[in-house]
Each structure stands twice: as structure tokens, then as C-alpha cells.
N, C-alpha and C positions, 0 to 999 in steps of 0.2 A: 316232542321235537327230537326225540330219540327217531327221528324220524329214521307196445304198443304193445301177424295174427291176420292169421286167415280171418277174414270178418264174417261174424255168425249169419245165416243165414237171411238175405234180403231179401225177402219178396216182393219182386218186380213184376209190373204186367206186361212180361213179354208173351206173345201170341201169333203164331205163324194164321195167315188167312186160310179157310178151310180148301183141304186139296192143296196148298203150298208145299214144296218141298223143302228140307231143311237146306238152311245154305251157310252152315256154322263159318265155313272158311271166308266166306265174303263178309258175313256183319261181322266179324272179330275185330276188336277195336282195344287199345289202353293206352291209357292217360297216365302223365307221370305228376306228381307233385312234390316238391317243385321240378318244374325241366330245367333246370339250369343252376350251375355252382360249381365249389371245388371239388376233386376225387375226395373223395370219403363222407360227402352228403348225403344222409339217410332219404332214399326216396321212396314215396307210397305208390305203385305201381297199381292201377284200377283196370281191370279188363270186364269188357262185355260181349257177349254174343257167341260164346265159346261156348262147345258141349255141356251139358249138364253135368253135373256130380261127375267130373273128370279131373285128373291131379296132371299135373304137368309143370313146366320149369319155365321162370323168368331168367333171364341172363343179361350181361353186361359186361363184355370182355371174358375176365377169367372167374368173373364173380357171379355167383348163379342162386336162386333159392328159389325152393317147390312152392304149388299152390294147389287147391282143390276147389273147383267152381262150385257155385251153388246151383240149387233147383232152378234158379232161372238160368247159369251160364255166366254168373259175376262173380268176380274175387277182387280183394286183395293181397298184395303181398309187399313187403318189405327188403329193399337191396340198395347196398352202401356202391355207391359211384367207385370203381377203380380209376388209378392213376390214368393217362393216356396223355401222348404225344399231338394227338388230334384234338380239332376243336368241339367235334361232339363224338360220343359215346350211344352207338345204339343200343335201346334196351329190348330187347324181344321177349315177347310171352309165349310159349308152344305147348300144345298138346299133341297126342297120334294123329290126329286129324284137322286141326286148326291152328295157325299163329298169325301175330300182330306185331310191329314194332311200333318203338317213337323216339327222336332222337332229343339226347338230354347234351344242352351244351355246356360245355366246359370251362368254366374262368380259373384264375390265378389267386383273388384276392381271396382274404379272409373270409370264412360264411360269415360273418357278422358284419359285414361291409357291403352295404347294396351300393351298386355303381350304375349309372346310366349308361346305356349304349352310346359310345359314341356316333356321330353324325357319317363318318365314315371309317372306312376300315383303318387301325393304326398303320404305319408302315412297317414293312417287316425289319428284324433288328439287322445292324452290319455282322458280318463275316465274325468279327471277333466279341462281338455280344455275351455273355454268358445264358446261357438259359433260364427262362423261367422258375423263380424258387419253388421248390415242392409244398404243395398245399399244407396244411396242416390237417391229422386225419382223425384229433383228438378235439372235440370241440369244448371250448370253455363256456362252462354256465356260472350264474351266479343267482345267488337267492340273499336280497337284505331285507331289512323291518320293513320298510317303507310300501313294498310290492313294487308290481309293475308303473305304477304309477308314479312312484317317486322319483324322478327324473335325476335329481342331484346327486341322487344315492349312487344310481347306474352310471351317472358321469364321474363320477369321484371313483368307483372300481374300475371302470376303463382308464381313468388317467395311471390308476395305482397299477393296475396288471398288464399297462401297455397295449391292452386289446379290447375292442367292444365285447361283452360278452354275447356270444349266439344262442344263447337257452338264457331265457328267467324264469327262475322258480315262482311260483304263488301259491297259496292255502286258501282253500274254501269249503265251508263245514255245510251240513245239510238243510240250513236255514239262509242259504245265501243264493238270489241270484243268477244264473251265466253269466261271468266276467267278462261281457263281452266289449264294453270301454278298454279294459285291461290289456284283452286280448289284441285288439287294434292297436294299442299304444304299443305293444311289444312288435307287433308285426311292423308297424311306420320304423321303428328302431331297425328293422333287418333280423331281426330275433324271432326266437319259436319260444313257446309258452312250454313248460312244463307244471302243469296245472297241478293240485294237488287236492282230491275233491275226499273228504273226512266223513263218514257219516255217522256225526254226532252233535252234538250243541258243543261247541266250545265253553271250557271252563266247568262241565257239567261234570268229570272225573271218568272213571272207568265202569262205574254204575248207572247206566243209561238204558234201562228196560225198552223206553221208546224208539230206540235205534240198536234195540236187539238182531243178527242176522238172521234169524228165523223170521222177523216180521218184514225185512227187503226182500227176503225171497217168498215171502206171502203175498206180498203185492201192496202192503201198504203206503209206500212212495213212490207206486209207479206215476200218477199224476206229475210228480215233482221230478221225477227220472226222465218224463218226456216231456217236460217243459224244457228241461236241458239239452235233451237231443235235440230236440224242434231249434232253440234258438243257436246252436253249435252249427247244426245243418245250415241253417240261415244264414250265419257270419261266411261257413263254408273255407274258411281256411284251413291248414293243418295246426294241429294240435297234439300236444302228449299229454295224456291224462292219466295220472295213477292215483287211482281209487284203492281207498283203504290199506295204504302203504305201513310198512312194518308189522305187520299182520299176526308174525311167529312172535311178536314182544308180547308183554302183558299191562302195557301201559294207554292202549287206550281199548275202547269199547267196543271196540271189533276184534280182538282179538280171542280166540276161542278157549282162551283160560279165564276169561271173565265175563261179568255180564250174561249168565245165563247162557253162553254160547255152548255148542259143542262141535266134536270131532266133524269135519265134513260141511260144516255151515256157512266156512268164511268163502269156501270156492263155489257150492251153492248160490251164493249171496252174490258174489262178481258174476257169475253165469247170466244169474237174471237181470242186473244191473247192466251190463252189456246186449244182453239181449232187446231191452226194453227201450235204450238209447240207442242203437242201430236203428231196431225197426222204425225209430221216431227220425232217419233220414241221417242221422250224425255219421256218414262212411268217409270224413275228413278226422278221425281220432285216430292216434297210435295209441292203443293201452299197453299201461305201462306198468307190469307185474312188478311188485317193489318190496322186496322184507329187508328187513334189518338184519346186518351179518349177523350169522346164526352165533348162538352163545350157548355154553351148558346152562337145562332147562329153558332153551326154546322151543317153541313149538317148530317139529320136523316138518321141512320145505314141502315133502313130496305130496304131502296131505291137504296140503294149503294150495298147491297150484293147480288152477281152472281148466287146463288143457289149451295145446296150441291153437285151434281155433279160435279161443278166446283171446289170446295173448299175440300183441304185436311185437314187445321188446320186455327185457327182465332186468329191474335195477337192483343196486345195493344200496343201502344207508350206512356209514361206519364212518367214527371218530375216535382218533386219538386223544385220550384223556389226558395221558401222561400220568403226572402224580396232580392235578387239578383237584381230584376226588379221593376222601381217604381209600374206596375200594379200587381205584384205578392203578394202573402202571402202563409206563412208557412201552409202543408195539411199534414195529415196523408197518409199512404200506403192505407188506407182502405178509405179515403176520395178522394184519386187520383181515385183508381182504381174501385172501388165497382161499381155504376153506370153501367160502361163501360162492367164490367166482366157480371153482370146480363142481361144484354143485347146481349150480344156476345151468352151467354146461350138460351137464345129464338131465337135468329138468326140461331143458329149453333148447336142444341142441341146435345151431344155426340162426337162431335169433339175437338179434343185436343186443348188447349190454350198456347201461348205463351206469357210472356212479352218481346217483340223484342226490348226496348229501354228505359230505367230508368235510372234516376239517381238523387242526392238532391245536392242542392246546401249545401253550411256552412253558409248563413247566416239566420238567422230568427228562429235559433233552434238548436238541437243537429243534425247533419247528423250522428253520433256514433248512437244514439238511433234510428233513421230511418231507418238505414240498418238493425238492429237487428229486429225491428220490421216490416221490409220489406220481409225480408226472411223467418220469423213466418208465418207472415200472407198467403205468398203464398206456402208455404211449408201445410199448414193445409189444402189445397185446392187439390184434389186428380188431378182433371181436368187440371192442371195448369203445365205443363211439362218442362219448362226453364222460365230462367231471364237473359236478355242479358243488360250487364251496358256498358253505353258509356263512356268509358274512354277517353274522353279528357277535355284540359283546352282551354274554347272557349268562350260560353257568360258569363259564370263564369267554377268556378273550378269543371268540375262534376267528376273528376278523383277519384280514389276508394281510392288513397293517396293524398287526398289533405289535409290532417291533419294526424297524428299518429291518435289521437283516430279513425279515419272513418276507414283506415287501419287496425287497430286491431279489431275493432267491424266486420269489413268486413270479415276475418279470421276466427271469432269466429263465426259468424252466420252461414258460410258454413260448421264448423266443427260440429256443434250443429244440424243442420239440416237431419244430417245420421242416 
């Protein structure tokens, strides 16, 4: 429990007729996924027909991100939509010799709420009407014991938090099929799945040589990886995938500290998995590289990072255990996440950051005050796009509503971040 990139070169069969002159400017095009939502939405920009193996920039207002095209003129890049007073924001991708643009429609509803378009334009507000509220830039996500299909649990969280989660956390090990039914259930709720893909057999402990990192890199699991890639490509909607999370700890068999693994094995395995899944057509994935918050004795992050071309977003998992365990003590949100966030920004400059798992114990301090401080702390950092709450009663009561003050503080903190 201690718990996305420029896409790896996708070999598409683009070819010019014999004797034809290149026409990059005419061919260049981009698509956005999603192409509508509030400011703060993370958008995957996919480009085709650009000059091959060329660097460029995607931009929207004051926000920009670099990209580099593949040998076929293909790229993907992540861009966070800026606030805008206009109903659309133009997203533009450009190299020195080619450019393309596409519109992003700005909404002012919560990113977790899907609304139908009105049959006719809404009337303009009266001159005395206040402007629409500023949209939330920090997305709220949750993981619950029953997972994406546990509608009652997710509905309960919505009622407690006063807001539907726009990210839903789930887990699968290497013995499970691609969870398309779960992904579709999350999409139907207007949310995005943060899918944790764990290279082990659940319940088998850290000594599982079948799932050693070098076996993954050697291709032993390639048929299984292709199955996932083809299934996710066939489904075709955005999904965030965090492979082998919390790799800097020693509690999972994909740690370099256990299971016969060694230095450099994790990054190599990540690159291999990314390559096989992407080659199977799954370009709708945001690959999330997700260590635990660093601690004394954890594996240094630099050696575990597979490189910018293999990662779309980065994340941290971190918990305030308070005094719920004999070895733990109360830590503030900044004490918990500060060093890890600094390291992520050094390793992966410009990447969006998620807090993929977090919660606080009740013992040792005020959980209500901790929640208020956490949301304020994260909301003040524009590159942090989401916080996902681990809503479990497990080692301790991590749930939002472990107490009435905790639940009240959570609802108030989410409302105040708008």
C-alpha cells in the first residue's frame, strides 16, 4: 500500500509517393484529448505529419511544453489548459517549418461533472451578474476498497467531499486482464482512471523471481504486455497508467533492493514495458512515474528515472502516519512532500505532478488541520495537478470521514481551492 512523455517512437507506415515533394506544413495536424473542460485540465496533444525527428513547442496562451517528433513525424505532449475569459483556447504546435492548431473549449464546471451541451446558447448574464467562478486547478481523486465498480463507495465519497472525484485510483497485478469494464465505468462517471499496474502476483511477498525486473526486460512478459497495449488501444480513451509505483522503497518485488534486482534494472524494465505497450498502439496512455516520498535508506530517484521520452507525468505517494505506528511521528504536508517535489522537478522539469496516494492518521495531531494545510499547500503549486485520497480503513483509518472534523475540513478545503 505504501504505495504519464513524449511517446516512445511509434513506427507508423507514412510514406510519400515516389517523386513527391515533402509537404510537412500541409500535412501537419494535431488532436486534443480531451478537447473540452475547465482551466487546469491536462490535455494530451497528439501531432502527425510534422518534420521527422524535430523539436518543437505546443502552446496555449501562456502555457507551453516542448516535444520531439519520431521518425514518422509523430509526437505526443501534455499541456495544462490556462484560465481564459474566451470560450475557446487555441492550442498550437510548431516546429521551425511546420505548425498546426486545434481549439479547446473552456467550461466552468467541475472537471468531474459531465454536462450536456445546451440546445441553444445560454443568454448573456445581466450587467450586474458576477463573473463565473474560477475553475479548480487541483483535481480531486480517490481510491476506495471496492475500486471503480463500487458505485456506492464512490457515491458516498462524493457526498462526503461535496464533489465527485474526477480521478479514480485502481490496482491490477500481472495476472489480471486489461480492466476495460472498469475503465468504461470510470469514464461514464465523467472521471479519469489512475490505473496502478503492479508487476507481481498479489500476496506473494517481495521474493518473486518470476517477476524479477530483468525477466521483464528480457521479454518474458511481452505477450501479456501486448495484450494490455492492444486492449487499451482498442478502448481508445485517455487513461493514466502508473507502472511499478513506489519503486524506491523495499516493499514490492520490483524494488532494486529485493528479488535479485540490481541498479538500473527498474528504468530498463520501464523502458521495455513502455516500448511494447506503445508499439501495440496504446497512444492514449499517460505514463505516470510514481515513487514514494524519499526517506532515509530509500533508493535514490535519479537512477530509477527512465527518461523524459518515457514519462508523461510524475507523482508522489506519501502518508502522515502521525503516532499510529511505533516508528512514526506527525509530519506537516510540506515536511512530507517538500523534498520529493523538489527532486521530481529536478529530474523531470516541466512535467505535471500528481499526488497519487495520500492520507493522514488521526493520532498525533489534528487531521482536520492537516487536510486544510495539504489542499492549500498543493493548490499553491501550479505544476501539481491532482491529489488522490486513499479512502481506506487499513493500517489506520485513512478515510476522509474518519471523524466529523476531518470530513468537514475536507469538504471545506475542496470548496475553498476554487
